[in-house]
DRENPA-3360 file (N, C-alpha, C; in nm, 2 decimals, always signed):
BEGIN
1 = XXXXXXXX = +19.36/-14.62/-25.88/+19.49/-14.55/-25.82/+19.55/-14.65/-25.74 ~ +19.68/-14.72/-25.76/+19.74/-14.80/-25.67/+19.73/-14.74/-25.53 ~ +19.77/-14.82/-25.44/+19.79/-14.76/-25.29/+19.87/-14.64/-25.26 ~ +19.99/-14.66/-25.35/+20.12/-14.62/-25.31/+20.16/-14.50/-25.41 ~ +20.05/-14.48/-25.49/+20.09/-14.39/-25.59/+19.96/-14.26/-25.64 ~ +20.01/-14.15/-25.63/+19.93/-14.07/-25.68/+19.94/-13.98/-25.83 ~ +19.80/-13.99/-25.85/+19.77/-13.96/-25.99/+19.79/-13.79/-25.99 ~ +19.88/-13.76/-26.13/+19.92/-13.59/-26.15/+19.89/-13.57/-26.26;
9 = XXXXXXXX = +19.84/-13.43/-26.28/+19.82/-13.37/-26.43/+19.90/-13.27/-26.41 ~ +19.97/-13.26/-26.51/+20.08/-13.13/-26.53/+20.02/-13.03/-26.65 ~ +19.99/-12.90/-26.61/+19.94/-12.78/-26.70/+20.01/-12.67/-26.70 ~ +20.08/-12.64/-26.80/+20.18/-12.53/-26.82/+20.17/-12.50/-27.00 ~ +20.17/-12.40/-27.07/+20.12/-12.32/-27.17/+20.29/-12.36/-27.24 ~ +20.38/-12.39/-27.15/+20.51/-12.41/-27.22/+20.58/-12.54/-27.20 ~ +20.56/-12.60/-27.36/+20.61/-12.73/-27.37/+20.75/-12.78/-27.30 ~ +20.85/-12.71/-27.32/+20.98/-12.74/-27.23/+20.94/-12.79/-27.10;
17 = XXXXXXXX = +20.90/-12.70/-27.03/+20.82/-12.66/-26.86/+20.76/-12.83/-26.85 ~ +20.67/-12.84/-26.95/+20.58/-12.99/-26.90/+20.65/-13.08/-26.94 ~ +20.75/-13.11/-27.02/+20.87/-13.22/-27.02/+20.94/-13.21/-26.92 ~ +20.99/-13.13/-26.84/+21.06/-13.10/-26.76/+21.01/-13.15/-26.63 ~ +20.90/-13.10/-26.60/+20.82/-13.15/-26.47/+20.77/-13.29/-26.49 ~ +20.72/-13.32/-26.63/+20.67/-13.44/-26.64/+20.79/-13.56/-26.60 ~ +20.91/-13.49/-26.65/+21.02/-13.62/-26.61/+21.03/-13.61/-26.47 ~ +20.99/-13.53/-26.39/+21.03/-13.52/-26.27/+20.94/-13.60/-26.16;
25 = XXXXXXXX = +20.79/-13.58/-26.24/+20.69/-13.69/-26.16/+20.73/-13.84/-26.23 ~ +20.77/-13.87/-26.32/+20.80/-14.02/-26.37/+20.91/-14.07/-26.30 ~ +21.04/-13.98/-26.24/+21.12/-14.03/-26.17/+21.06/-14.06/-26.05 ~ +20.97/-13.99/-25.97/+20.90/-14.00/-25.84/+20.85/-14.13/-25.81 ~ +20.86/-14.22/-25.73/+20.81/-14.37/-25.74/+20.64/-14.35/-25.67 ~ +20.60/-14.25/-25.60/+20.49/-14.23/-25.56/+20.40/-14.18/-25.64 ~ +20.45/-14.12/-25.73/+20.37/-14.04/-25.83/+20.34/-14.12/-25.97 ~ +20.24/-14.09/-26.03/+20.21/-14.16/-26.16/+20.15/-14.02/-26.25;
33 = XXXXXXXX = +20.23/-14.02/-26.37/+20.15/-13.92/-26.46/+20.04/-13.96/-26.52 ~ +19.93/-13.91/-26.50/+19.81/-13.94/-26.54/+19.76/-13.87/-26.70 ~ +19.83/-13.73/-26.70/+19.83/-13.66/-26.80/+19.89/-13.51/-26.80 ~ +19.92/-13.47/-26.92/+19.99/-13.33/-26.91/+19.90/-13.25/-27.02 ~ +19.91/-13.10/-27.02/+19.84/-13.01/-27.08/+19.92/-12.90/-27.12 ~ +19.92/-12.82/-27.23/+19.96/-12.69/-27.27/+19.84/-12.62/-27.30 ~ +19.70/-12.67/-27.31/+19.60/-12.61/-27.27/+19.53/-12.59/-27.19 ~ +19.50/-12.50/-27.11/+19.41/-12.54/-26.95/+19.29/-12.57/-26.99;
41 = XXXXXXXX = +19.24/-12.53/-27.08/+19.07/-12.55/-27.09/+19.06/-12.70/-27.12 ~ +19.13/-12.75/-27.21/+19.12/-12.89/-27.21/+19.16/-12.95/-27.07 ~ +19.26/-12.90/-27.03/+19.29/-12.97/-26.87/+19.17/-12.98/-26.79 ~ +19.08/-12.84/-26.79/+19.00/-12.84/-26.71/+18.91/-12.98/-26.69 ~ +18.83/-13.01/-26.84/+18.79/-13.10/-26.86/+18.83/-13.25/-26.80 ~ +18.96/-13.30/-26.83/+19.02/-13.35/-26.79/+19.05/-13.39/-26.64 ~ +19.08/-13.28/-26.57/+19.04/-13.28/-26.43/+18.91/-13.31/-26.36 ~ +18.83/-13.27/-26.42/+18.70/-13.31/-26.39/+18.64/-13.46/-26.38;
49 = XXXXXXXX = +18.68/-13.46/-26.52/+18.60/-13.65/-26.54/+18.72/-13.72/-26.48 ~ +18.87/-13.67/-26.47/+18.93/-13.80/-26.45/+18.99/-13.80/-26.27 ~ +18.96/-13.66/-26.21/+18.98/-13.68/-26.06/+19.13/-13.69/-26.03 ~ +19.23/-13.64/-26.05/+19.35/-13.66/-26.00/+19.40/-13.62/-25.89 ~ +19.50/-13.68/-25.84/+19.54/-13.63/-25.69/+19.60/-13.53/-25.67 ~ +19.67/-13.49/-25.76/+19.76/-13.38/-25.76/+19.80/-13.31/-25.89 ~ +19.76/-13.16/-25.88/+19.79/-13.08/-26.00/+19.88/-12.99/-25.96 ~ +19.97/-13.00/-26.08/+20.11/-12.90/-26.13/+20.07/-12.82/-26.20;
57 = XXXXXXXX = +20.07/-12.67/-26.18/+20.00/-12.57/-26.24/+20.05/-12.47/-26.25 ~ +20.08/-12.40/-26.40/+20.12/-12.26/-26.42/+19.99/-12.18/-26.39 ~ +20.05/-12.04/-26.39/+19.96/-11.95/-26.34/+19.92/-11.86/-26.47 ~ +20.05/-11.82/-26.55/+20.03/-11.74/-26.65/+20.01/-11.82/-26.79 ~ +19.87/-11.81/-26.81/+19.83/-11.90/-26.95/+19.75/-11.82/-27.05 ~ +19.74/-11.87/-27.19/+19.62/-11.78/-27.23/+19.48/-11.84/-27.21 ~ +19.37/-11.78/-27.23/+19.21/-11.82/-27.20/+19.17/-11.84/-27.06 ~ +19.28/-11.91/-27.01/+19.23/-11.93/-26.87/+19.34/-11.96/-26.78;
65 = XXXXXXXX = +19.40/-11.85/-26.68/+19.52/-11.88/-26.63/+19.47/-11.96/-26.49 ~ +19.61/-12.00/-26.44/+19.60/-12.14/-26.35/+19.50/-12.09/-26.22 ~ +19.50/-11.99/-26.18/+19.45/-11.93/-26.02/+19.28/-11.93/-26.07 ~ +19.24/-11.88/-26.19/+19.11/-11.91/-26.23/+19.07/-12.04/-26.29 ~ +19.18/-12.12/-26.30/+19.12/-12.25/-26.33/+19.08/-12.32/-26.20 ~ +19.18/-12.31/-26.11/+19.16/-12.36/-25.99/+19.02/-12.31/-25.90 ~ +18.95/-12.18/-25.95/+18.85/-12.16/-25.89/+18.73/-12.20/-25.97 ~ +18.74/-12.26/-26.12/+18.64/-12.29/-26.18/+18.62/-12.46/-26.17;
73 = XXXXXXXX = +18.67/-12.52/-26.07/+18.68/-12.65/-26.07/+18.56/-12.67/-25.95 ~ +18.48/-12.79/-25.99/+18.41/-12.78/-25.86/+18.47/-12.87/-25.73 ~ +18.58/-12.94/-25.77/+18.64/-12.98/-25.67/+18.80/-13.01/-25.69 ~ +18.89/-12.92/-25.64/+19.02/-12.92/-25.69/+19.08/-13.02/-25.60 ~ +19.20/-13.09/-25.68/+19.27/-13.18/-25.60/+19.40/-13.09/-25.55 ~ +19.47/-13.13/-25.45/+19.61/-13.07/-25.42/+19.66/-13.02/-25.51 ~ +19.71/-12.90/-25.53/+19.77/-12.80/-25.61/+19.91/-12.73/-25.57 ~ +20.00/-12.76/-25.66/+20.13/-12.71/-25.64/+20.16/-12.62/-25.77;
81 = XXXXXXXX = +20.18/-12.51/-25.72/+20.19/-12.39/-25.80/+20.33/-12.34/-25.89 ~ +20.34/-12.35/-26.03/+20.48/-12.38/-26.08/+20.47/-12.23/-26.17 ~ +20.53/-12.11/-26.14/+20.53/-12.00/-26.22/+20.66/-11.94/-26.21 ~ +20.67/-11.84/-26.30/+20.81/-11.77/-26.31/+20.75/-11.64/-26.21 ~ +20.66/-11.62/-26.15/+20.64/-11.50/-26.11/+20.58/-11.52/-25.96 ~ +20.64/-11.43/-25.86/+20.63/-11.40/-25.73/+20.50/-11.38/-25.69 ~ +20.42/-11.28/-25.77/+20.34/-11.19/-25.75/+20.20/-11.26/-25.71 ~ +20.21/-11.39/-25.76/+20.06/-11.46/-25.71/+20.06/-11.54/-25.62;
89 = XXXXXXXX = +20.16/-11.54/-25.55/+20.21/-11.61/-25.42/+20.11/-11.62/-25.30 ~ +20.05/-11.47/-25.29/+19.95/-11.44/-25.21/+19.81/-11.49/-25.21 ~ +19.75/-11.47/-25.32/+19.65/-11.50/-25.38/+19.63/-11.66/-25.38 ~ +19.76/-11.72/-25.41/+19.77/-11.87/-25.46/+19.75/-11.96/-25.33 ~ +19.81/-11.88/-25.24/+19.79/-11.96/-25.10/+19.67/-11.95/-25.05 ~ +19.60/-11.80/-25.04/+19.44/-11.83/-25.04/+19.38/-11.91/-25.13 ~ +19.40/-11.98/-25.20/+19.33/-12.06/-25.26/+19.39/-12.21/-25.17 ~ +19.45/-12.23/-25.09/+19.51/-12.33/-25.01/+19.59/-12.44/-25.10;
97 = XXXXXXXX = +19.68/-12.37/-25.17/+19.78/-12.45/-25.27/+19.88/-12.53/-25.18 ~ +19.94/-12.63/-25.18/+20.04/-12.70/-25.10/+20.14/-12.63/-25.12 ~ +20.22/-12.57/-25.26/+20.34/-12.54/-25.23/+20.36/-12.41/-25.35 ~ +20.44/-12.38/-25.36/+20.45/-12.26/-25.47/+20.60/-12.28/-25.51 ~ +20.63/-12.32/-25.66/+20.75/-12.33/-25.72/+20.78/-12.25/-25.81 ~ +20.89/-12.16/-25.83/+20.91/-12.08/-25.93/+21.01/-12.14/-26.00 ~ +20.96/-12.10/-26.15/+21.05/-12.14/-26.23/+21.17/-12.08/-26.28 ~ +21.29/-12.13/-26.31/+21.30/-12.23/-26.42/+21.29/-12.35/-26.27;
105 = XXXXXXXX = +21.21/-12.47/-26.27/+21.20/-12.58/-26.23/+21.31/-12.66/-26.25 ~ +21.45/-12.66/-26.22/+21.54/-12.71/-26.25/+21.61/-12.81/-26.15 ~ +21.55/-12.80/-26.02/+21.59/-12.85/-25.87/+21.51/-12.97/-25.87 ~ +21.53/-13.11/-25.88/+21.47/-13.23/-25.86/+21.44/-13.21/-25.69 ~ +21.54/-13.20/-25.62/+21.53/-13.21/-25.45/+21.42/-13.11/-25.42 ~ +21.38/-12.96/-25.47/+21.31/-12.89/-25.42/+21.17/-12.94/-25.49 ~ +21.15/-12.97/-25.59/+21.02/-13.07/-25.65/+21.01/-13.20/-25.56 ~ +21.08/-13.26/-25.49/+21.04/-13.35/-25.42/+21.00/-13.31/-25.25;
113 = XXXXXXXX = +21.07/-13.19/-25.22/+21.03/-13.15/-25.12/+20.88/-13.10/-25.11 ~ +20.81/-13.04/-25.25/+20.70/-13.01/-25.23/+20.58/-13.11/-25.25 ~ +20.63/-13.21/-25.34/+20.54/-13.31/-25.37/+20.51/-13.40/-25.24 ~ +20.62/-13.39/-25.16/+20.64/-13.48/-25.05/+20.51/-13.39/-24.92 ~ +20.50/-13.28/-24.92/+20.38/-13.25/-24.85/+20.23/-13.29/-24.91 ~ +20.24/-13.34/-25.04/+20.07/-13.38/-25.05/+20.11/-13.52/-25.02 ~ +20.21/-13.60/-25.04/+20.21/-13.75/-25.01/+20.18/-13.76/-24.87 ~ +20.22/-13.66/-24.79/+20.20/-13.67/-24.64/+20.05/-13.66/-24.60;
121 = XXXXXXXX = +20.01/-13.60/-24.67/+19.83/-13.56/-24.67/+19.74/-13.67/-24.74 ~ +19.79/-13.73/-24.84/+19.72/-13.83/-24.92/+19.75/-13.96/-24.87 ~ +19.88/-13.98/-24.86/+19.93/-14.15/-24.82/+19.98/-14.13/-24.71 ~ +19.88/-14.10/-24.61/+19.98/-14.11/-24.44/+20.03/-14.23/-24.38 ~ +20.10/-14.19/-24.37/+20.21/-14.37/-24.32/+20.17/-14.37/-24.15 ~ +20.04/-14.43/-24.12/+20.03/-14.42/-23.99/+20.12/-14.53/-23.89 ~ +20.21/-14.46/-23.83/+20.26/-14.50/-23.72/+20.23/-14.62/-23.64 ~ +20.13/-14.58/-23.59/+20.06/-14.69/-23.48/+19.94/-14.60/-23.44;
129 = XXXXXXXX = +19.80/-14.70/-23.41/+19.68/-14.63/-23.42/+19.66/-14.68/-23.29 ~ +19.63/-14.58/-23.14/+19.57/-14.66/-23.04/+19.45/-14.55/-22.98 ~ +19.39/-14.62/-22.89/+19.26/-14.55/-22.84/+19.30/-14.44/-22.75 ~ +19.43/-14.47/-22.71/+19.43/-14.34/-22.60/+19.56/-14.28/-22.65 ~ +19.60/-14.15/-22.60/+19.73/-14.11/-22.63/+19.78/-14.06/-22.48 ~ +19.88/-14.05/-22.44/+19.92/-13.99/-22.30/+20.01/-13.88/-22.37 ~ +19.93/-13.77/-22.28/+19.97/-13.64/-22.32/+20.07/-13.56/-22.22 ~ +20.17/-13.49/-22.23/+20.25/-13.44/-22.13/+20.19/-13.31/-22.09;
137 = XXXXXXXX = +20.17/-13.30/-21.95/+20.09/-13.19/-21.91/+20.19/-13.16/-21.76 ~ +20.28/-13.07/-21.78/+20.38/-13.03/-21.69/+20.46/-13.15/-21.66 ~ +20.49/-13.21/-21.51/+20.54/-13.34/-21.51/+20.50/-13.46/-21.55 ~ +20.39/-13.45/-21.58/+20.26/-13.55/-21.57/+20.24/-13.59/-21.71 ~ +20.21/-13.72/-21.73/+20.17/-13.80/-21.89/+20.03/-13.84/-21.84 ~ +19.93/-13.75/-21.90/+19.77/-13.73/-21.89/+19.72/-13.87/-22.01 ~ +19.69/-13.95/-21.96/+19.65/-14.10/-22.08/+19.47/-14.04/-22.10 ~ +19.48/-13.96/-22.23/+19.34/-13.92/-22.30/+19.27/-14.00/-22.41;
145 = XXXXXXXX = +19.16/-14.02/-22.40/+19.10/-14.16/-22.48/+19.06/-14.10/-22.62 ~ +19.12/-14.12/-22.68/+19.08/-14.06/-22.84/+18.97/-14.02/-22.87 ~ +18.88/-14.10/-22.81/+18.70/-14.07/-22.87/+18.69/-13.95/-22.78 ~ +18.73/-13.91/-22.67/+18.74/-13.77/-22.62/+18.79/-13.62/-22.67 ~ +18.83/-13.67/-22.79/+18.95/-13.55/-22.85/+18.81/-13.52/-22.97 ~ +18.79/-13.38/-22.98/+18.71/-13.30/-23.09/+18.79/-13.26/-23.18 ~ +18.87/-13.21/-23.20/+18.98/-13.17/-23.30/+19.11/-13.11/-23.26 ~ +19.20/-13.07/-23.34/+19.34/-13.07/-23.25/+19.35/-12.90/-23.36;
153 = XXXXXXXX = +19.44/-12.80/-23.28/+19.48/-12.71/-23.36/+19.59/-12.65/-23.39 ~ +19.67/-12.66/-23.50/+19.82/-12.58/-23.46/+19.83/-12.47/-23.43 ~ +19.94/-12.42/-23.35/+19.95/-12.31/-23.28/+20.10/-12.29/-23.31 ~ +20.16/-12.28/-23.40/+20.32/-12.25/-23.39/+20.39/-12.35/-23.37 ~ +20.46/-12.38/-23.31/+20.56/-12.52/-23.24/+20.45/-12.64/-23.17 ~ +20.34/-12.59/-23.13/+20.27/-12.66/-23.03/+20.15/-12.68/-23.14 ~ +20.02/-12.80/-23.06/+19.94/-12.85/-23.09/+19.82/-12.83/-22.95 ~ +19.75/-12.75/-22.99/+19.61/-12.77/-22.92/+19.50/-12.88/-22.94;
161 = XXXXXXXX = +19.49/-12.96/-22.83/+19.41/-13.08/-22.83/+19.29/-13.04/-22.76 ~ +19.20/-13.04/-22.83/+19.04/-13.01/-22.78/+18.96/-13.11/-22.73 ~ +18.92/-13.13/-22.60/+18.82/-13.26/-22.53/+18.72/-13.16/-22.49 ~ +18.60/-13.20/-22.45/+18.51/-13.15/-22.38/+18.54/-13.07/-22.23 ~ +18.62/-13.12/-22.18/+18.67/-13.07/-22.05/+18.77/-12.99/-22.04 ~ +18.89/-13.03/-22.15/+19.01/-12.93/-22.14/+19.08/-12.92/-22.26 ~ +19.17/-12.83/-22.28/+19.25/-12.80/-22.38/+19.38/-12.84/-22.35 ~ +19.44/-12.94/-22.40/+19.57/-12.98/-22.37/+19.70/-12.90/-22.47;
169 = XXXXXXXX = +19.80/-12.87/-22.43/+19.85/-12.79/-22.51/+20.00/-12.90/-22.55 ~ +20.04/-12.95/-22.67/+20.11/-13.03/-22.68/+20.24/-12.98/-22.77 ~ +20.39/-12.98/-22.73/+20.50/-12.96/-22.82/+20.52/-13.08/-22.89 ~ +20.45/-13.03/-23.02/+20.45/-13.16/-23.16/+20.44/-13.05/-23.28 ~ +20.41/-13.14/-23.37/+20.37/-13.09/-23.51/+20.23/-13.14/-23.57 ~ +20.17/-13.11/-23.63/+20.05/-13.18/-23.67/+20.05/-13.30/-23.75 ~ +20.17/-13.34/-23.85/+20.20/-13.43/-23.88/+20.25/-13.54/-23.80 ~ +20.29/-13.51/-23.66/+20.33/-13.64/-23.59/+20.20/-13.65/-23.51;
177 = XXXXXXXX = +20.09/-13.57/-23.53/+19.98/-13.63/-23.43/+19.89/-13.66/-23.49 ~ +19.89/-13.62/-23.64/+19.83/-13.72/-23.73/+19.85/-13.86/-23.74 ~ +19.99/-13.89/-23.73/+20.03/-14.02/-23.76/+20.00/-14.12/-23.63 ~ +19.95/-14.02/-23.54/+19.91/-14.08/-23.38/+19.78/-14.11/-23.38 ~ +19.72/-14.09/-23.49/+19.56/-14.08/-23.45/+19.51/-14.21/-23.53 ~ +19.40/-14.26/-23.52/+19.31/-14.35/-23.58/+19.25/-14.29/-23.71 ~ +19.18/-14.36/-23.77/+19.10/-14.32/-23.91/+18.97/-14.27/-23.83 ~ +18.96/-14.25/-23.74/+18.83/-14.16/-23.72/+18.89/-14.02/-23.72;
185 = XXXXXXXX = +18.97/-13.98/-23.75/+19.04/-13.85/-23.75/+19.07/-13.81/-23.88 ~ +19.05/-13.68/-23.95/+19.10/-13.65/-24.08/+19.14/-13.52/-24.04 ~ +19.25/-13.49/-24.16/+19.32/-13.36/-24.16/+19.22/-13.26/-24.27 ~ +19.19/-13.16/-24.20/+19.07/-13.08/-24.30/+19.13/-12.92/-24.35 ~ +19.25/-12.92/-24.32/+19.34/-12.80/-24.31/+19.45/-12.81/-24.24 ~ +19.55/-12.73/-24.29/+19.69/-12.74/-24.25/+19.72/-12.70/-24.12 ~ +19.59/-12.63/-24.06/+19.56/-12.61/-23.91/+19.51/-12.70/-23.82 ~ +19.42/-12.79/-23.91/+19.33/-12.84/-23.82/+19.33/-13.01/-23.84;
193 = XXXXXXXX = +19.28/-13.06/-23.72/+19.27/-13.22/-23.77/+19.11/-13.23/-23.68 ~ +19.02/-13.31/-23.73/+18.91/-13.33/-23.66/+18.86/-13.49/-23.64 ~ +18.77/-13.49/-23.55/+18.70/-13.60/-23.51/+18.58/-13.64/-23.60 ~ +18.60/-13.72/-23.71/+18.44/-13.71/-23.78/+18.32/-13.72/-23.72 ~ +18.33/-13.81/-23.62/+18.19/-13.84/-23.53/+18.18/-13.69/-23.45 ~ +18.25/-13.59/-23.46/+18.21/-13.47/-23.36/+18.17/-13.38/-23.47 ~ +18.18/-13.38/-23.58/+18.13/-13.27/-23.72/+17.97/-13.26/-23.69 ~ +17.94/-13.13/-23.62/+17.79/-13.08/-23.65/+17.73/-13.11/-23.79;
201 = XXXXXXXX = +17.80/-13.01/-23.87/+17.75/-12.97/-24.00/+17.89/-12.89/-24.10 ~ +17.87/-12.90/-24.23/+17.94/-12.88/-24.33/+17.93/-12.80/-24.44 ~ +17.96/-12.68/-24.47/+17.92/-12.59/-24.56/+18.03/-12.60/-24.69 ~ +18.06/-12.53/-24.74/+18.11/-12.52/-24.89/+18.30/-12.45/-24.83 ~ +18.32/-12.40/-24.73/+18.46/-12.38/-24.66/+18.48/-12.41/-24.54 ~ +18.36/-12.43/-24.42/+18.37/-12.47/-24.29/+18.32/-12.57/-24.29 ~ +18.33/-12.63/-24.11/+18.26/-12.71/-24.07/+18.25/-12.68/-23.92 ~ +18.14/-12.74/-23.84/+18.15/-12.70/-23.70/+18.15/-12.81/-23.63;
209 = XXXXXXXX = +18.23/-12.81/-23.50/+18.21/-12.89/-23.40/+18.14/-12.83/-23.26 ~ +18.08/-12.86/-23.23/+18.04/-12.76/-23.12/+17.99/-12.63/-23.15 ~ +18.05/-12.52/-23.10/+18.02/-12.39/-23.13/+18.15/-12.37/-23.22 ~ +18.26/-12.44/-23.24/+18.39/-12.39/-23.31/+18.34/-12.38/-23.47 ~ +18.39/-12.28/-23.57/+18.37/-12.27/-23.69/+18.54/-12.31/-23.74 ~ +18.52/-12.41/-23.81/+18.67/-12.46/-23.88/+18.68/-12.47/-23.98 ~ +18.79/-12.39/-24.07/+18.81/-12.40/-24.20/+18.86/-12.51/-24.26 ~ +18.73/-12.58/-24.40/+18.79/-12.65/-24.46/+18.88/-12.64/-24.59;
217 = XXXXXXXX = +18.98/-12.66/-24.63/+19.08/-12.63/-24.74/+19.03/-12.69/-24.85 ~ +19.03/-12.60/-24.98/+18.94/-12.64/-25.07/+19.02/-12.78/-25.13 ~ +19.16/-12.81/-25.12/+19.25/-12.92/-25.17/+19.18/-13.04/-25.05 ~ +19.14/-13.01/-24.94/+19.12/-13.11/-24.84/+18.99/-13.17/-24.86 ~ +18.87/-13.07/-24.90/+18.77/-13.09/-24.90/+18.71/-13.24/-24.96 ~ +18.75/-13.25/-25.08/+18.70/-13.39/-25.15/+18.74/-13.52/-25.05 ~ +18.84/-13.52/-24.98/+18.89/-13.63/-24.91/+18.76/-13.61/-24.78 ~ +18.76/-13.54/-24.75/+18.68/-13.51/-24.64/+18.53/-13.56/-24.67;
225 = XXXXXXX = +18.47/-13.49/-24.80/+18.33/-13.55/-24.85/+18.33/-13.70/-24.88 ~ +18.48/-13.77/-24.94/+18.43/-13.88/-24.93/+18.43/-13.99/-24.80 ~ +18.46/-13.94/-24.67/+18.48/-14.00/-24.58/+18.37/-13.96/-24.48 ~ +18.28/-13.90/-24.57/+18.11/-13.85/-24.45/+18.01/-13.95/-24.54 ~ +17.91/-13.97/-24.47/+17.79/-14.04/-24.51/+17.70/-13.95/-24.55 ~ +17.65/-13.95/-24.69/+17.53/-13.84/-24.71/+17.42/-13.91/-24.79 ~ +17.30/-13.84/-24.79/+17.19/-13.88/-24.84/+17.12/-13.80/-24.93;
% end
């Protein structure tokens, strides 16, 4: 994959929808259409073998519906659900899909908003990386060494920054904080960024830092596992 393009697979049993969505992919400069399918079973084999970065996926399909396909994959790429039914939204987001587009998908701006979320996670544009951050605490700016940050947690309009001795509460977004951190940190969930060398252990859906159990989203787990050394 080129450094600025995400490989995309489109899966929908409606050929017209496949054509529309594929055309949106092809006009987006940071996306590359890897493959498109009207048969979800054939799509699953391609996804397993070719490891796309993004899956644009219908739900209601014969033989294997979209949510079943997600559950069947050993490693699921970032996924945007594209469907005509709102009823699947809760289950879809429980599977950590990135976004949920309702058919007919005829708005390119809405499509672009959805895929930009994936771009932010997969191709982070680092504004700068430093060995320390100044964190505002009341009327003071406190210099905090990034090596002392264990993890960050989203909390509404704020981000909690956990260090061994203190928890700082910053009025910011996870996206802005992520851009300010070095490659020693990784986003593992929409609500968590962790420092890699602080991880004690990892299981199928969580990791542990100190005594804290932190969820790992299915879409972000492959990136995490590619960053840790295993034997």
